C-alpha positions, 0 to 999 in steps of 0.5 A: 481495544485492550481495555484491561492492560490499559486500565492496569497501566493507568493504575500503575502510573497513578500510583507511580505518580503519587510515589514520585510526587512524595519523593521528588517535589511538592505538588499543589492540589489541582483546584480552581481558584476564583479571583478578580482580573489582574490589575496589570492588564492593558486595554483595547477598544471594543469591537462588535462586528460579527463573523459572516454566518457562511464562514462559521463552522461547528455552530459557533465562532469567537467574537473575541480571543484575548491573551495577555502575558506578564513575563515578570509575574509569570502570568498568562491571562486569557479572555474569550467570548464564544457566540452560539449560532446554531443547535450544533454550536450548543453541542460543540461550544457549551463546555469550557476546558483549561489545561494546567500543571499543578506542580508549578501552575495556579489556575484562577477563573475571573468570570464565566458569563452567559449573555442572553438577549444582551443580559448577563448571567453569572455562571462562575462557580468553582465547585462546578469544575471537574478536575480530571487527569489529562494524560493524552500521552498515556498511550505512548507511555508518557505520564505528564501530571497535567490536569484539565479543569472542565466546566459543562455549562447548563442551559445554553441556547442558540444566540447565547454568548459565553464569556469567560476569563482566567489566569494561569500563574507559574512557570516551569522552574527547569528554565530558571526564569528564561522565557520561550513561547509560541503565540498563535494568531489563527485557530480552526475557527474564525475569530472576529476580534483578536488581541495579544499582548506581551509585557516584559521588563525593559531589561529582558531581551526578547527575540521574535520570529513570525511564521505565515500571516501575523499582524504587525506588533505595536511596541510601547513602554508602560510604567517601565515595562515594555509592551508588545501588542498585536490586534487583528479583526475578522481572522479566517480559520486556518486550513488544516488537513489530516495528511499534511507532513509533520513539519507543516504548520499552516497557522499564523504564529510568532515564536518568542524567546529570550535565548540569544543563541543555540549555545545558550540552549546547549549550556542550559541542557548541559547543566541540567543533564550532564553525562554521568562519570560515576555509577552505583554498584548495579550499573557499574557491574553492568558496564564491567560486564559489557567491557568483558563481553566486548573485549577491546572491540569498540564497535562490539561494546557500542552495539552491546550497550545500545542493545541493552538500553534499547531492549532491557530498559523499557520506554516510559516517562514520568515527566511531571514538573521540571522532569519534563526536561530534567533527566533522571540519573543513569543509576536510577534509570538503570535500577528502575529499568524504565525511562523516557527519551532523555532518560534512556539517551543519558544512560546510553551516552554515560555507558558509552563514555564509560567504555571509552567511546566519546558520546553526547546526547542530542536534542532533535525535533522528530516532527519538523526535522531539518526545518528546525533551523528556521526557528530562533533558539529555544529549548521548546524547539525540541521534542526528542533526545538521541545520542551521537558517538564516535566509534573508531573515528566514525560518527554514529547516531543512535536512538535509545528509544527504538527497540529490537534493532539488529545487525552488527557493529555500527551498522545501525539504522537511524531515522531522518531527524534532519538536524540536532543540537549536540549537547557538548561544551562550546557547541553553538550550532545545529548539526546536520544528521547524515542519512543512513541506508534504509531497508525495504520490503519484498513481498511475494504472493504466489497463487497455485491453481490446480483447476478452476474448482479446487481450492487455491493455495496462497503462499505469502513470503515477505522479507524485511531488511534494516529498519523495516526488519526492526519495525516488524520485529518490534510488532511481532514481539508486541503481539502474540502469534495467535493475534498476529496470525488473525490480523494477517488473515483478516487482511486477506479476508477482505479480499477473499471471504472464503480464505483459511489459514493452512498452517502457522506463520513461519518467522525466519529472523537473521539478526546478524544481517538484520533481515526478517522473513515471514511465510504465510500459507492459506487456502482459498475457496471459490477463488474464481467467479463464473459468469452465468452468461458466458461461462467464463471463470474470472479472477482479479488482482489488485496491488493493495500493498502499493495502493496503501502507500499512495497519498490521498490528495483532496480536491480542495487541498492547498497544503503539502501532502505527506508521503510515507517516507522512507519507503521501498517496496518490491511487491510481486503477485505470481499465479501458477495456472496448469493451462499455461499463459498466452499474455503479452508482457507489459511495462509501466513506469513513472518517476517524479521528484517525490516517488517512483513506480514501476510495474511489469507483467510477464508470463513464463511457462505456467506462471504469470508474474505481476511485479510492482516496485515503489519508492518514496524519495521525500516525505511530502508533495509540494502544493504546486504539484498537487494537481499533477500528482493527483492525476498521476495517482488516479491513473495508477490506482485505476489502471496500473494496479489491477489485473483481471483474467478469465478462461473456459477450462471445461466447455462441456458444462457451458451452454452452446454458443454458435461460432458464427465466424467459423460457420461462415468460413466453412460455408465459404470453403464448401462453396469454393470447393463446389466451384472448383469441383464443377470446373474440374468435372466439366473439363473436357477429357479425351474421347474413348474408342470402343470395339463393336459390341462393347459397352461400359463396365458396371461398378462391381467387385472391390469397387463396391467397398470403395463406394461405401467408404466414400459414401460414409466418409462425409457422413462420419466426418460431419457427425464428428465436427458436430459432436466435438463442438467445432462450431461452439464458441466456448471451445474456440475460447478454451485456451484463451489467455493461456500460452497454448492459445495461438497453437490451439486455435491454429490446430482448431482451424487446421482440423475443421478446414481439413475435415471440411475439405475431406468431406468435399473431396470424398463427396466429389469422388463418390459422385465421380465413382457413380458417374464412372468418370475417367478422372476418378482414379487420379483424383481418388489417389490424391484423396488418399494421399491428402488424408495421410498428409492431413493426419500426420500434420494434425496428429503432430500439432495435437501432440504439441498443443494438447499432449495427445497420446503419441501411441494413439497418434501413430495408430491413426497415421498408420491406419490411414497409411495402410488404407492408402497403401492398399487402394492407391496401387489398386486404382493404378493397376486394376483392369477393372478400374481401367475398364470401369472409369472410362466416361469422358466429359462430355459423356458422348465423347466416344466412338466404335471402330469395327476393326478394333479388337478389345479384350475384356478381362474380369478383375477379381 
């Protein structure tokens, strides 16, 4: 809280009030008077039944609320009996506080009695009251001059009844003895007995309109006066929630007004706040400067006038007495360079008319908006003043209290105020205010991940258009850049505790397009969380920007729920990962009467994109749709706004986890290979014929090297499979969720199965060599061909998946091809091979022939 600026503002406004009071009105001293009850009061029957304790909140309830209004005497009488039922009631119900405006109201207390054990104790003492300035609107730069009379009662106990009555006499002279008021028949606390009465001259034509549940009025004539009375018993508290739309009012109440039409209200407003046609020298010079600056361009003049009033005349109101509705003159407002909504609007309309642009002020209600047409005519129906102008035959609406609105010509955002009363001669109807184009927020968060341990860079680029640009421009102008950067950083600190700003926020403001962009840069340490069991690195994202727009709907809610409207947000989270991505795209969409949400997740190359688009179409969710919306929002917040991914970038640092499925697969392949090898080995071959004295050639010469190679091949490949973690589940999941995952696992399977087949094939050939089987030459040639083909395919896949060095791959393929080129011809043409590998199956399938001649040649 900025205490010092607020305190200085308070001092300034108090001094301003003193000056204002001395120069404009004679304000009565804010004191409490003590007097008997008025003689004009009507009577009612006593009612003693209490509120059931189960319905009592805050520890007390009202046994009686009495309100009587004598319109002709301008007097409002109120009488209450408050009963304390618990210790909480002592805390919450032991204070009396009455608001009044001493500029035109007098406060008279008639009694303060504490009933204890049915015995009265008089506590009325004017000196016990503390009179405190009641400036609830001070934070909004509005000074009203109202006060609160506080009386803190001593020695209040459980079971006490606090009875007090008072009269406030006086009406705001700005209404010229016209009467308009709202009377409520419900409170946030239950009421045992309620009595309301209005006393007026029979000549005064009062109009009534009731809202929600109210008792029926009894009308009677007493002493030439017309009396309206309402009485009710056991009145329950109205249900009120914090997140209801501004226009919703759950309380039972009656609107009373002696204004016969909206024309009468228009005439009243036109009389007290007419458009100025003459100006003092200072304002006249400003108007002349605007004309010179704009030339003959009406749109330019309109825009320059709007910008001058919005940005150069600050918003602040001194609304004491009749100045609650009476605007200060444009000359005064321009000279002092401050004013409230009616001051600034009258100034703007007067300047526009001076420039040849027909303009009027307009009365609106910024909370109830279009529902104002449900009210009966009354000045009290409005809480804000705006301007409507006709620029080049086009109707344009402007709010002079808004600031930092940019753009060109009449392209001006205007809030959805629904309907308003244009203050011009002869107007007798409310006018529907057309909707203007609303802006949007486009937020893009881009996370760049160098690796799992390095700091992650985060760039946040947020673009605001139209009214959203106006809003953020105002916020940036109201805070220092250092404060803004701290607030922005604090937002992300809640998500990433170890985040730091990389540099200052960049602001790009295109005023002509009314588009503003902010760019933030951060560094995040410990972006990933590592699971100590699995070793996986994990990070989660949540669309907080979207979640903040979704309404909270209590389970017991029975009233409409407000939505942030207008609202159009495009929010994207992008994650750049050097390992790439292998995620399936997803899409979710929901569209209801009140809002729509659409989400996408997709990956392209090294970037994962999570996109969210949210739109609000109205400002509330109706009661009959709360259950449906509550269910939808729960699903959205639980399932559609979050995204989590994990991966294992470095398996060497992780504990070994056996890949059982891979081991079982290898065992199955080996068993199949053994089965096939046995079948091949036992396939009968054609017998061999020997000459007399001939025998089997022993293994020798170059075949020794072949035998050594076949013996070492299974051993070296087996060691490679183990040392390279082919049976480690962490390595199997190395590229999980990356774009290479499928290719990587295909390569993984191809390599392990190919190497296992090489082991089996080489082992089988080694056994055939030792047995000098006749089928070895053909099979060993197949082994060399298989090895070359396997290495070619393996290296090609490895280059595609892992980016293996192509020179290394070519070298591997070249070596295997050289080996095949040497040994395949050898086994085809060598006489030693031909004479060594001659053992058939079965082994005794040979015979000697005496006449056969054999020539034995030594193969060197």
